[in-house]
C-alpha angles and dihedrals in degrees: 000000000000130000135182127222099229098206098046105025090231118150118234117200122206130175121207122206125221087264092057096249122140107250106175134009122180136175095216095204094060128084086228134197113221122249122191116207114199113189133128095220106090095197092052091046093050092049094048093044091052092051092047092049092051087053089057104262130132106234131204122181139203131183103204139042097250092045092048091051092049094049091047090053092046101043103028093213121202089237139005123216098208128191113209096215104070136146119246096016125017120239089253091054090048090052091051090052092047094051093045093055114078091211093059103023095103098046108120116241130205107189126207117214141167112256092240094056099084092148093056090045091054092044090050092053090047091052091053111275112156095212141341137223124200124225130277094044140165114255088218090056090049090054090050091050091050090051093048092051092048092048092055090046087056091044088057087064096044102056110145094225109059101201132023122185119196110172107297091348118096122183116192108188095184093055091033087230133142123192135179114205087341094308112123116236117208109223133177117240092259093048089051092049092048093049092046092052093049090048092048089054096039114173094017122103114241113204116226094241091053091051089051092052096047104033099031096026086226134146111267093242094064114111112284091211086092090066094045093052092049092049090049091052092046092054091050093050094046093051113195090000086063086079087074088073105080127195112223100201114236093010118052140259141314139176103241124226112263091245089062095060114112 
């Protein structure tokens, strides 16, 4: 199936499977990053894929958990838009598999969840999702969220100070590598960006709403639980070095100066 963008004359290429689902959509003029959309609702997938393609992304799709996992391992997309309610494997199970596999552990994930499923939303963030969007959602908002996540992934590589050492914690922005006492810590793009920002502003309290604006590029009235869950996961991954991230009750978080450690 082929379609033309009437205003720009750009060709959009889409492949349709024997089941009628949209498998791949590409704006051929763009140097596109690949987005994988995993959802078992074909109409929703087609709508989202079309909006992402118009924004310049290459889009793959899958309609089940096992298929989504296989496509992710094959294509190594920059980001996965992952519905939590999937046949075969749930979105949460897919996310666990992604984070457990070194070849897919750093792929960014935007999860889709029903508004009532707060527990699943929290668990998804704990497992390593970079952001979430509740259903029903605007396709335009989804495209904006995808762009924001990918920008902060890139920002994680473009930090102006290449290496920061705070006690046992070492952050190498050029290599996108974090180690604790020489042991490499596997972080998602959002975790890396959050840790880098706290390290850059070491000793200064960063309010949750400010972290949301800078790291998540989100409006300050979005729920701050997202920040809390990412900090909790960071501390767990960093082990004893996680004590460097201090909660300032009622305000936010900071990485304390080494001299302040107990």
